[in-house]
N, CA and C atoms as a LAMMPS dump frame, in Angstrom:
ITEM: TIMESTEP
0
ITEM: NUMBER OF ATOMS
237
ITEM: BOX BOUNDS ff ff ff
-5.0000000000000000e+02 5.0000000000000000e+02
-5.0000000000000000e+02 5.0000000000000000e+02
-5.0000000000000000e+02 5.0000000000000000e+02
ITEM: ATOMS id mol type element x y z
1 1 1 N 0.718 -1.419 -0.175
2 1 2 C -0.284 0.314 -0.213
3 1 3 C 1.024 0.84 0.025
4 2 1 N 0.621 1.799 -0.55
5 2 2 C 1.018 3.291 -1.097
6 2 3 C 0.685 4.576 0.063
7 3 1 N 2.009 5.512 0.616
8 3 2 C 1.188 6.367 1.222
9 3 3 C 0.75 7.418 0.944
10 4 1 N -0.335 7.498 1.857
11 4 2 C -1.691 8.562 1.891
12 4 3 C -1.486 9.993 1.632
13 5 1 N -2.002 10.771 0.992
14 5 2 C -1.65 12.39 0.907
15 5 3 C -1.842 12.538 2.375
16 6 1 N -3.086 12.11 2.745
17 6 2 C -4.049 12.73 4.158
18 6 3 C -2.839 12.287 5.473
19 7 1 N -2.818 11.059 5.398
20 7 2 C -1.98 10.986 6.789
21 7 3 C -0.149 10.409 6.148
22 8 1 N 0.308 9.692 5.065
23 8 2 C 1.239 9.951 5.674
24 8 3 C 1.93 8.162 5.675
25 9 1 N 0.67 7.758 6.219
26 9 2 C 0.882 6.012 6.729
27 9 3 C 0.716 5.262 5.285
28 10 1 N 1.445 4.115 5.241
29 10 2 C 1.157 3.75 4.675
30 10 3 C 1.471 1.818 5.165
31 11 1 N 1.303 0.825 4.878
32 11 2 C 1.358 -0.423 4.925
33 11 3 C 1.989 -1.196 4.577
34 12 1 N 3.078 -2.099 4.723
35 12 2 C 3.78 -3.131 4.182
36 12 3 C 3.28 -4.131 4.109
37 13 1 N 3.747 -5.021 3.247
38 13 2 C 2.592 -6.896 3.062
39 13 3 C 2.506 -7.249 4.211
40 14 1 N 3.588 -7.07 5.151
41 14 2 C 3.478 -7.875 6.185
42 14 3 C 2.878 -7.351 7.307
43 15 1 N 1.906 -6.169 6.922
44 15 2 C 1.667 -5.027 8.199
45 15 3 C 0.091 -5.172 8.365
46 16 1 N -0.406 -5.209 9.126
47 16 2 C -2.302 -4.946 8.786
48 16 3 C -2.375 -3.87 10.308
49 17 1 N -1.581 -3.448 10.399
50 17 2 C -2.215 -1.476 11.258
51 17 3 C -0.811 -0.622 11.438
52 18 1 N -1.015 0.343 11.033
53 18 2 C -0.656 1.647 12.004
54 18 3 C -1.307 2.304 12.984
55 19 1 N -0.156 2.257 13.449
56 19 2 C -0.444 2.807 15.263
57 19 3 C 0.561 4.201 15.426
58 20 1 N -0.989 5.274 15.287
59 20 2 C -0.708 6.271 15.719
60 20 3 C 0.506 6.873 16.819
61 21 1 N 1.55 7.257 16.375
62 21 2 C 2.511 7.956 17.765
63 21 3 C 2.271 8.22 18.746
64 22 1 N 0.985 9.224 18.566
65 22 2 C 0.843 9.394 19.903
66 22 3 C 0.324 8.614 20.663
67 23 1 N -0.967 7.345 20.126
68 23 2 C -1.44 6.679 21.156
69 23 3 C -0.321 5.242 21.267
70 24 1 N 1.113 5.332 20.877
71 24 2 C 2.209 4.38 20.694
72 24 3 C 2.473 5.208 22.446
73 25 1 N 3.107 6.525 22.141
74 25 2 C 4.063 7.346 23.339
75 25 3 C 2.708 7.024 24.513
76 26 1 N 1.28 7.329 24.586
77 26 2 C 0.766 6.771 26.105
78 26 3 C 0.4 5.683 26.259
79 27 1 N 0.729 4.256 25.084
80 27 2 C 0.904 2.911 25.205
81 27 3 C 2.193 2.839 26.612
82 28 1 N 3.025 3.549 26.065
83 28 2 C 4.3 3.07 26.521
84 28 3 C 4.284 3.494 27.996
85 29 1 N 3.713 4.262 28.761
86 29 2 C 3.883 4.763 29.964
87 29 3 C 2.933 4.705 30.509
88 30 1 N 1.843 3.237 30.278
89 30 2 C 0.955 2.145 31.105
90 30 3 C 1.64 1.746 31.901
91 31 1 N 1.062 0.957 32.756
92 31 2 C 1.644 0.484 33.37
93 31 3 C 1.258 -1.317 32.915
94 32 1 N 2.036 -2.403 33.381
95 32 2 C 1.328 -3.722 32.958
96 32 3 C 0.24 -4.1 33.324
97 33 1 N -0.182 -3.466 34.183
98 33 2 C -1.697 -3.688 35.318
99 33 3 C -2.64 -2.849 34.509
100 34 1 N -2.251 -1.723 33.788
101 34 2 C -3.087 -1.047 33.338
102 34 3 C -3.296 -1.647 31.592
103 35 1 N -2.595 -1.971 30.946
104 35 2 C -2.34 -2.673 29.861
105 35 3 C -3.53 -3.881 29.97
106 36 1 N -3.115 -4.802 30.829
107 36 2 C -4.213 -5.576 31.052
108 36 3 C -5.677 -5.275 31.599
109 37 1 N -5.875 -4.212 32.068
110 37 2 C -7.271 -3.846 32.355
111 37 3 C -7.482 -3.302 31.334
112 38 1 N -6.875 -2.34 30.194
113 38 2 C -7.618 -2.479 29.122
114 38 3 C -8.019 -3.653 28.049
115 39 1 N -7.384 -4.385 28.417
116 39 2 C -7.7 -6.1 27.813
117 39 3 C -8.6 -6.603 27.594
118 40 1 N -8.785 -6.58 29.443
119 40 2 C -9.917 -6.968 29.87
120 40 3 C -11.375 -6.303 29.526
121 41 1 N -11.401 -4.614 29.312
122 41 2 C -12.563 -4.086 29.461
123 41 3 C -12.571 -4.017 27.882
124 42 1 N -11.835 -4.362 26.963
125 42 2 C -12.22 -4.435 25.753
126 42 3 C -12.803 -6.052 25.523
127 43 1 N -12.249 -7.128 26.016
128 43 2 C -13.221 -8.391 25.971
129 43 3 C -14.747 -8.197 26.238
130 44 1 N -14.458 -7.408 27.799
131 44 2 C -15.938 -7.271 28.182
132 44 3 C -17.299 -7.111 27.108
133 45 1 N -16.324 -5.828 26.468
134 45 2 C -17.215 -5.003 25.674
135 45 3 C -17.448 -5.796 24.283
136 46 1 N -16.401 -6.681 24.095
137 46 2 C -16.416 -7.693 22.789
138 46 3 C -17.826 -8.53 23.264
139 47 1 N -18.139 -9.525 24.242
140 47 2 C -18.842 -9.776 24.778
141 47 3 C -20.233 -9.803 24.187
142 48 1 N -20.149 -8.213 25.024
143 48 2 C -21.29 -7.44 25.406
144 48 3 C -21.99 -6.938 23.89
145 49 1 N -21.203 -6.602 23.345
146 49 2 C -21.601 -6.548 21.34
147 49 3 C -22.468 -7.552 20.851
148 50 1 N -21.499 -8.819 20.667
149 50 2 C -21.342 -10.262 20.626
150 50 3 C -23.131 -10.438 20.854
151 51 1 N -23.48 -10.309 22.168
152 51 2 C -24.47 -10.665 22.61
153 51 3 C -25.343 -10.046 21.867
154 52 1 N -25.406 -8.643 21.778
155 52 2 C -26.919 -7.855 21.71
156 52 3 C -26.689 -8.402 20.164
157 53 1 N -25.984 -8.735 19.036
158 53 2 C -26.018 -9.199 17.864
159 53 3 C -27.286 -11.002 17.899
160 54 1 N -26.439 -11.316 18.665
161 54 2 C -26.772 -12.502 18.94
162 54 3 C -28.63 -11.988 19.482
163 55 1 N -28.979 -11.371 20.078
164 55 2 C -29.572 -11.195 20.396
165 55 3 C -31.239 -10.738 19.613
166 56 1 N -30.855 -9.872 18.762
167 56 2 C -31.057 -9.287 17.74
168 56 3 C -31.612 -10.012 16.479
169 57 1 N -30.54 -11.229 16.317
170 57 2 C -30.942 -11.812 15.728
171 57 3 C -31.548 -13.459 15.571
172 58 1 N -31.578 -13.55 16.963
173 58 2 C -32.523 -14.826 18.008
174 58 3 C -33.228 -14.105 19.232
175 59 1 N -34.284 -12.916 19.139
176 59 2 C -34.988 -12.315 19.975
177 59 3 C -35.786 -13.479 21.271
178 60 1 N -35.417 -14.828 20.71
179 60 2 C -37.079 -15.68 21.246
180 60 3 C -35.421 -16.486 22.312
181 61 1 N -34.423 -16.417 21.859
182 61 2 C -33.329 -17.44 22.736
183 61 3 C -33.519 -16.39 24.594
184 62 1 N -33.598 -17.304 25.19
185 62 2 C -33.323 -17.138 26.81
186 62 3 C -31.864 -16.545 26.933
187 63 1 N -31.363 -15.882 27.833
188 63 2 C -30.39 -15.24 28.474
189 63 3 C -29.345 -16.176 28.856
190 64 1 N -29.634 -17.285 29.201
191 64 2 C -28.773 -18.592 29.005
192 64 3 C -28.389 -19.091 27.752
193 65 1 N -28.805 -19.025 26.892
194 65 2 C -29.043 -19.688 25.569
195 65 3 C -27.767 -18.775 24.961
196 66 1 N -27.696 -17.479 25.052
197 66 2 C -27.56 -15.885 24.22
198 66 3 C -25.735 -17.036 24.771
199 67 1 N -26.063 -16.366 26.392
200 67 2 C -24.345 -16.739 26.502
201 67 3 C -23.739 -17.695 27.168
202 68 1 N -24.202 -18.843 26.125
203 68 2 C -23.367 -20.346 25.536
204 68 3 C -23.508 -19.764 24.126
205 69 1 N -24.163 -19.27 23.509
206 69 2 C -24.015 -18.977 21.952
207 69 3 C -22.544 -18.114 22.29
208 70 1 N -22.274 -17.193 22.92
209 70 2 C -21.26 -16.317 22.771
210 70 3 C -20.311 -16.855 23.265
211 71 1 N -19.871 -17.342 24.706
212 71 2 C -19.172 -18.685 24.831
213 71 3 C -18.338 -19.452 23.337
214 72 1 N -18.992 -20.495 23.002
215 72 2 C -18.967 -20.651 22.26
216 72 3 C -18.473 -20.05 20.262
217 73 1 N -18.849 -19.066 20.469
218 73 2 C -18.23 -17.911 19.129
219 73 3 C -16.696 -17.669 19.646
220 74 1 N -16.768 -17.752 21.133
221 74 2 C -15.593 -17.314 21.325
222 74 3 C -14.506 -18.588 21.161
223 75 1 N -14.471 -19.351 21.643
224 75 2 C -14.055 -20.526 21.455
225 75 3 C -13.699 -20.865 20.07
226 76 1 N -15.012 -21.18 19.595
227 76 2 C -14.897 -21.735 18.081
228 76 3 C -15.325 -20.765 16.671
229 77 1 N -15.421 -19.671 17.014
230 77 2 C -15.874 -19.329 16.026
231 77 3 C -17.577 -18.717 15.5
232 78 1 N -17.466 -18.047 14.363
233 78 2 C -19.039 -18.541 14.257
234 78 3 C -19.549 -19.52 13.236
235 79 1 N -18.57 -20.453 12.839
236 79 2 C -18.916 -21.646 11.38
237 79 3 C -19.208 -22.837 12.46
């Protein structure tokens, strides 16, 4: 991918993400405990979003069935 005029960022063939320098600087200042807390929060958010999508697709499912499906998808994917 070539540099873009607006950002100056470019992706190499093996690179899938570009990290903003300001974000990288902030992350370097985080303690390991803060980084773990961020990962935990992201995981909880992902589970909530997944559950909301499942509930929308299957409005008649019980909360237990929705949670079982969330766990199944986290462990095995959607297939």
